[in-house]
C-alpha positions in Angstrom: 199.0 86.4 121.3 197.9 85.8 124.9 201.5 85.3 126.3 202.6 88.5 124.6 199.8 90.4 126.3 200.8 88.9 129.8 204.4 89.6 129.4 204.0 93.2 130.6 202.8 91.9 133.9 205.7 89.4 134.4 208.4 91.8 133.2 208.6 93.9 136.4 209.0 90.7 138.4 211.8 89.5 136.3 213.6 92.8 136.5 213.4 92.8 140.3 215.5 89.5 140.5 219.2 89.9 141.5 221.7 89.3 138.7 224.1 87.4 141.0 223.7 84.8 143.7 222.4 85.9 147.0 219.6 85.4 149.4 216.2 84.4 148.0 213.5 87.1 147.5 209.7 86.9 147.8 207.7 87.9 144.8 204.4 89.8 145.6 201.7 90.2 142.9 199.3 92.9 143.7 195.5 92.1 143.8 194.7 94.7 141.3 197.1 93.2 138.9 195.4 89.8 139.4 191.9 91.3 138.9 193.1 93.2 135.8 194.6 90.0 134.4 191.4 87.9 135.2 189.2 90.6 133.4 191.4 90.7 130.5 191.5 86.9 130.2 187.6 86.8 130.5 187.1 89.5 127.9 189.5 87.7 125.5 187.7 84.4 126.1 184.3 86.0 125.5 185.5 87.7 122.3 187.0 84.5 121.1 183.8 82.5 121.8 181.6 85.1 120.1 184.0 85.2 117.1 184.0 81.4 116.9 180.1 81.3 117.2 179.7 83.9 114.6 182.0 82.1 112.2 180.2 78.8 112.7 176.5 79.9 113.0 176.5 83.2 110.9 174.4 81.8 108.0 171.7 80.3 110.3 171.3 83.5 112.3 171.1 85.6 109.1 168.5 83.2 107.7 166.3 83.3 110.8 166.6 87.1 110.9 165.6 87.4 107.3 162.7 85.0 107.8 161.4 87.1 110.7 161.6 90.3 108.7 159.9 88.6 105.7 157.1 87.4 108.0 156.5 90.8 109.4 156.5 92.3 105.9 154.1 89.7 104.6 151.8 90.1 107.6 151.8 93.9 107.2 151.1 93.7 103.5 148.3 91.2 104.0 146.7 93.3 106.7 147.0 96.4 104.5 145.3 94.5 101.7 142.5 93.4 104.1 142.1 97.0 105.2 141.9 98.2 101.6 139.4 95.5 100.8 137.3 96.9 103.6 137.8 100.4 102.3 136.5 99.1 98.9 133.4 97.6 100.6 132.9 100.9 102.5 133.3 102.8 99.2 130.9 100.5 97.5 128.4 101.0 100.3 128.8 104.7 100.1 128.2 104.6 96.3 125.1 102.6 96.9 123.9 105.0 99.5 124.6 107.8 97.1 122.6 106.0 94.4 119.8 105.5 96.9 119.8 109.2 97.7 119.7 110.1 94.0 117.0 107.5 93.4 114.9 109.0 96.2 115.5 112.5 94.8 114.5 111.4 91.3 111.4 109.8 92.8 110.6 113.0 94.8 111.0 115.0 91.6 108.6 112.7 89.8 106.1 113.0 92.6 106.4 116.8 92.5 105.6 116.8 88.8 102.7 114.4 89.4 101.4 116.6 92.2 101.5 119.7 90.1 99.6 117.9 87.3 97.1 116.7 89.9 96.8 120.3 91.3 96.0 121.4 87.7 93.3 118.8 87.5 91.9 120.0 90.9 91.8 123.6 89.8 89.8 122.5 86.7 87.4 120.6 89.0 87.1 123.6 91.3 86.2 125.8 88.3 83.6 123.3 87.3 82.3 123.2 90.8 81.8 127.0 90.7 85.1 128.2 92.1 85.1 126.0 95.2 88.7 126.7 96.1 88.1 125.8 99.8 88.1 122.1 98.8 91.7 122.5 97.8 92.9 123.3 101.3 94.6 126.4 102.6 98.0 125.6 101.0 96.7 125.6 97.5 99.8 125.1 95.4 101.8 124.2 98.4 103.6 121.5 96.5 106.2 124.0 95.0 106.9 125.6 98.3 107.4 122.2 100.0 109.8 121.1 97.3 111.9 124.2 97.7 113.8 122.4 100.4 115.2 120.1 97.7 117.6 122.8 96.5 119.3 123.0 99.9 119.9 119.3 100.3 123.4 118.0 101.3 124.6 115.0 99.3 127.4 112.9 100.8 130.6 112.8 98.7 131.4 109.7 96.7 134.1 107.6 98.3 136.9 106.6 95.9 137.9 102.9 95.9 141.4 101.7 96.4 143.2 99.0 94.5 144.7 96.2 96.7 148.4 95.7 96.8 149.8 92.9 94.6 150.7 89.8 96.6 154.4 89.1 97.3 155.9 86.1 95.5 156.7 83.0 97.3 155.0 81.4 100.3 153.9 83.7 103.0 154.2 82.6 106.6 151.4 83.0 109.1 150.9 86.7 109.7 150.8 88.3 113.1 148.6 91.5 112.7 148.3 92.1 116.4 152.0 92.6 116.6 151.8 95.3 114.0 149.5 97.5 116.0 147.1 98.2 113.1 143.5 99.5 113.8 141.1 97.1 112.1 137.7 98.1 113.4 135.3 98.5 110.5 133.1 100.9 112.3 136.0 103.3 112.5 136.5 103.1 108.8 132.8 103.6 107.8 131.4 106.8 109.3 127.6 106.8 109.8 125.6 108.5 107.1 124.7 112.2 107.7 121.5 112.3 109.7 120.6 115.7 108.2 120.2 114.3 104.7 118.0 111.4 105.8 115.9 113.6 108.0 115.4 116.2 105.3 114.4 113.5 102.8 112.0 111.9 105.3 110.4 115.4 106.1 110.0 116.1 102.3 108.5 112.7 101.7 106.1 113.2 104.6 105.1 116.6 103.2 104.4 115.2 99.8 102.4 112.3 101.4 100.3 114.9 103.2 99.7 116.9 100.0 98.6 113.8 98.1 96.3 112.9 100.9 94.8 116.4 100.9 94.4 116.4 97.1 92.6 113.1 97.3 90.3 114.5 100.0 89.7 117.5 97.9 88.6 115.3 95.0 86.4 113.4 97.2 84.7 116.6 98.6 84.2 118.1 95.2 82.8 114.8 93.8 80.5 114.3 96.8 79.1 117.8 96.5 78.5 117.3 92.8 76.8 113.9 93.4 74.6 115.5 96.1 73.5 118.3 93.9 72.9 115.9 91.0 70.7 113.8 93.2 68.6 116.8 94.2 68.3 117.9 90.6 67.3 114.4 89.6 64.5 114.4 92.2 63.3 117.8 90.8 63.2 116.4 87.2 61.5 113.2 88.5 58.9 115.2 90.4 57.8 117.0 87.2 57.2 113.5 85.6 59.7 114.1 82.8 62.4 111.8 81.5 65.8 113.4 81.6 66.7 111.7 78.3 64.2 114.0 76.6 66.6 116.8 77.3 69.7 115.1 75.9 71.5 117.9 74.1 72.9 117.1 70.6 76.7 117.2 70.4 77.7 120.6 69.0 80.9 120.8 67.0 83.7 118.3 66.7 86.2 117.3 69.3 89.5 115.5 69.1 93.2 115.6 69.5 96.2 113.3 70.2 95.8 110.8 73.0 97.9 111.7 76.0 97.1 109.3 78.9 96.9 110.8 82.3 97.6 107.6 84.3 95.4 105.0 85.8 96.1 105.3 89.5 93.5 105.8 92.2 93.7 109.6 92.0 93.2 109.6 88.2 90.3 107.2 88.6 88.8 109.5 91.2 89.3 112.5 88.9 87.6 110.6 86.0 84.6 109.7 88.2 84.5 113.3 89.4 84.5 114.6 85.9 81.6 112.3 85.0 79.7 113.4 88.1 80.3 117.0 87.1 79.1 116.3 83.6 75.9 114.7 84.9 75.4 117.6 87.3 75.9 120.2 84.6 73.5 118.4 82.3 70.9 118.3 85.0 71.5 122.0 85.7 70.7 122.7 82.0 67.6 120.6 82.2 66.3 122.2 85.4 67.1 125.7 84.0 64.9 124.8 81.0 61.9 123.7 83.1 59.1 126.1 83.9 59.6 126.0 87.7 59.0 129.7 88.5 55.7 131.1 89.6 54.1 133.2 86.8 53.3 136.0 89.3 55.7 137.4 91.9 52.8 137.7 94.4 49.6 135.9 93.8 46.5 135.3 96.0 46.6 131.6 95.7 44.6 129.2 93.5 41.1 129.9 92.5 40.8 126.7 90.4 43.0 123.7 90.1 44.0 121.5 87.2 41.6 118.7 86.2 37.9 118.1 85.9 35.6 120.6 87.5 32.1 122.1 87.3 32.3 124.6 84.4 31.4 128.1 85.7 29.2 128.8 82.7 27.5 125.5 81.7 27.6 124.1 85.2 28.6 120.8 83.7 31.6 118.6 84.1 34.6 119.9 82.1 38.4 119.6 82.0 40.3 122.6 83.2 43.6 122.4 81.4 45.5 124.8 83.7 45.3 126.5 87.0 43.8 129.9 87.9 45.8 132.2 90.0 44.2 135.2 91.8 45.8 138.5 91.2 45.3 142.2 90.9 44.2 143.6 87.7 47.2 144.7 85.7 49.7 142.8 87.7 52.7 141.5 85.7 52.5 138.0 84.3 56.0 136.6 83.9 57.5 133.7 81.9 58.3 130.8 84.1 61.3 129.7 82.0 63.3 131.0 79.1 61.9 130.4 75.7 60.5 131.8 72.5 57.0 133.4 72.1 55.1 131.4 69.5 51.7 133.1 70.1 50.7 136.6 71.4 47.2 137.4 70.4 43.5 137.0 71.2 42.6 133.2 71.3 38.9 132.7 71.8 38.1 131.4 75.3 41.6 132.2 76.4 41.2 135.9 75.7 44.5 137.6 75.3 47.0 134.8 75.5 50.7 134.4 75.2 52.3 131.0 74.4 56.0 130.4 75.1 57.9 127.4 73.7 60.7 126.3 76.1 61.9 123.6 73.9 61.9 119.8 74.2 58.1 119.8 73.8 57.5 122.1 76.8 55.1 124.9 76.3 53.4 127.3 78.8 50.4 129.6 78.3 49.3 132.8 80.0 45.6 133.6 79.3 42.9 136.2 80.1 45.5 139.0 80.0 44.5 142.6 80.0 47.6 143.5 77.9 50.3 141.6 75.9 53.8 142.9 76.2 55.6 140.5 73.8 55.4 139.6 70.1 55.6 136.2 68.3 59.2 135.1 67.7 60.6 137.1 70.6 63.0 135.4 72.9 62.1 135.8 76.6 64.1 135.1 79.7 62.9 133.4 82.9 61.0 136.0 84.9 60.5 138.4 82.0 57.0 140.0 81.8 54.9 138.7 78.9 51.6 140.6 79.8 49.3 141.8 82.5 46.6 140.1 84.5 43.1 140.7 83.3 39.8 139.1 82.6 39.5 138.7 78.8 37.9 135.8 77.0 35.8 133.2 78.8 36.4 134.5 82.4 34.2 135.4 85.4 36.8 137.8 86.9 40.3 139.0 87.2 42.8 136.1 87.4 45.6 134.5 85.4 45.0 131.2 83.6 48.4 129.4 83.5 48.9 126.1 81.5 51.8 123.8 81.1 51.8 121.4 78.1 54.1 118.5 77.2 54.1 117.5 73.6 50.8 119.3 73.2 49.1 117.6 76.1 48.1 119.7 79.2 49.6 118.5 82.5 49.2 119.9 86.0 51.4 123.0 86.4 51.6 122.5 90.1 54.0 119.6 89.6 56.5 122.1 88.3 55.7 124.8 90.7 56.0 122.5 93.7 59.4 121.1 92.4 60.6 124.7 91.9 59.5 125.7 95.4 61.3 122.7 96.9 64.5 123.4 94.9 64.5 127.0 96.0 64.1 126.0 99.7 67.3 123.9 99.6 
């Protein structure tokens, strides 16, 4: 094949030779022709070598090429699987964060219900304390307003997991992920949680904590005020020399209902103690209200005779004075020192015109030497109500009011009650 291709170069030389004998001729081959011939020969040699190499080594080259392609494919698939596994972890983390947000929201909702229940307890305590709403703080039912921010919360969407690709059959060569140019930074795959949700949740929790603290402080203030008042009332009762158990009121009517526990936390314990304190204070209030602590005359001229043994104004001998004598103008109103029922309103010997009022629990007061009686037996009188007018009837040397206090029929010094009443009024 090569000689046939060179024949076109030699042909012109052959055609220039003489057909008959003659002088010799010089054959001149042009340089371009030589160069063309050399290039053609080189190209043919290279083509022949390449063809020969391809025929001999074709299977090995194809095998190596396919191996490289398989390695790149395996590396890519393995890296994609790793990335999807990371995506699964990120999705799981987002689900956990979502569950955490929902758990915190449920906890906040439960705290809201508890705070509303506690607020109702506080309102009941405030009513028992006489409408002391200042102890509840300026926000009052601020729990509901603080919780309104819950409705505008932003919840991050749930991330959907991805299933990894199935592994390729056969042994996989060592992957080269760097050659694939894949982005593998986990931080780029997992965006940071929204700071707005976390900040809003933290703000709401802080607000609820503040409300809980203020509610606890309100319970403490209410209970402290109740205990302080109860202590003062106990001192008043003790100063009269009476035992508070004497005034224990019998339970009126039945009480009951299903048991619905209100919890046993610190706040509930404080509420329970405050309820007991209020109960004791109310009981002492009822006791003090039943005691004859008022003065029997709005304006008297002081004592003309005290309780106890004295020189009798008529016999000049030693005698027991069972009450006190108060100076007063003739006809001045004599008033009941506590609420009660009139048991006697008539002339009674040395007492003259006398009114006796039963205050219950063995307490009785007497108003003697009256010039006039304005009540009748069996009549119910209120504290401060007029029962007669000051006079000088009976065994008396002049206008005055004889005032007695008796416990279980025995006379006691009325000044114990009057002093206790004056001290209570001054506080």
